[in-house]
C-alpha positions as CSV (number, residue, x, y, z in Angstrom):
1,X,68.9,125.5,63.2
2,X,65.9,124.9,61.1
3,X,67.7,127.3,58.3
4,X,70.7,125.6,58.6
5,X,68.7,122.2,57.9
6,X,66.8,123.7,55.0
7,X,70.1,125.0,53.4
8,X,71.4,121.6,53.2
9,X,73.7,122.3,56.1
10,X,74.1,118.9,58.1
11,X,74.6,120.5,61.9
12,X,76.6,118.4,64.5
13,X,75.9,119.1,68.2
14,X,78.8,119.5,70.5
15,X,76.6,118.6,73.7
16,X,76.8,120.4,77.1
17,X,78.8,119.2,79.8
18,X,76.5,117.7,82.5
19,X,77.6,118.5,86.2
20,X,76.2,115.7,88.4
21,X,76.9,117.7,91.6
22,X,75.1,121.0,90.7
23,X,72.4,119.1,88.6
24,X,73.0,121.5,85.6
25,X,74.7,121.6,82.2
26,X,77.9,123.9,81.3
27,X,78.7,124.8,77.6
28,X,80.9,123.0,75.7
29,X,84.7,123.8,76.2
30,X,87.2,124.8,73.4
31,X,88.4,121.5,73.7
32,X,85.0,119.8,72.8
33,X,84.6,122.1,69.9
34,X,88.5,121.3,68.8
35,X,87.4,117.4,69.2
36,X,84.2,118.0,67.1
37,X,86.3,119.6,64.5
38,X,88.9,117.0,64.4
39,X,85.7,114.1,64.2
40,X,84.0,116.4,61.5
41,X,86.7,117.5,59.1
42,X,84.5,119.0,56.8
43,X,83.0,121.2,59.4
44,X,83.2,124.9,58.1
45,X,81.9,126.8,61.2
46,X,80.5,126.9,64.8
47,X,77.1,128.3,65.9
48,X,77.4,128.9,69.5
49,X,74.3,130.0,71.7
50,X,74.1,131.3,75.3
51,X,73.8,131.4,77.9
52,X,72.4,128.2,78.7
53,X,69.3,128.1,80.6
54,X,71.2,128.2,84.0
55,X,72.9,131.1,82.9
56,X,76.2,129.7,82.2
57,X,78.1,131.0,79.1
58,X,80.8,129.7,77.0
59,X,84.2,130.8,76.8
60,X,83.7,132.4,73.4
61,X,87.1,133.9,73.1
62,X,89.0,130.2,73.7
63,X,86.2,128.9,71.2
64,X,87.0,131.7,68.6
65,X,90.8,130.9,68.9
66,X,90.0,127.2,67.9
67,X,87.9,128.4,64.9
68,X,90.5,131.0,63.8
69,X,93.5,128.2,63.9
70,X,91.2,125.8,62.3
71,X,90.6,128.4,59.4
72,X,94.3,129.5,58.9
73,X,95.3,125.6,58.8
74,X,93.0,125.3,55.5
């Protein structure tokens, strides 16, 4: 993240989803990445980290589809 900032990129966070019942966080969904791209139309990519401290992993295939669809529409 520091490298992105030092290179002049302004990162935008897509926050994890909080699970009140289990008291843990789930990675953002593909729909949440889609919403973030819509809110920040100049965004050029996504950096997805995981697993979370709780061992949960993002659905990378679905997030990649969002990114690829966005790249094709540019």
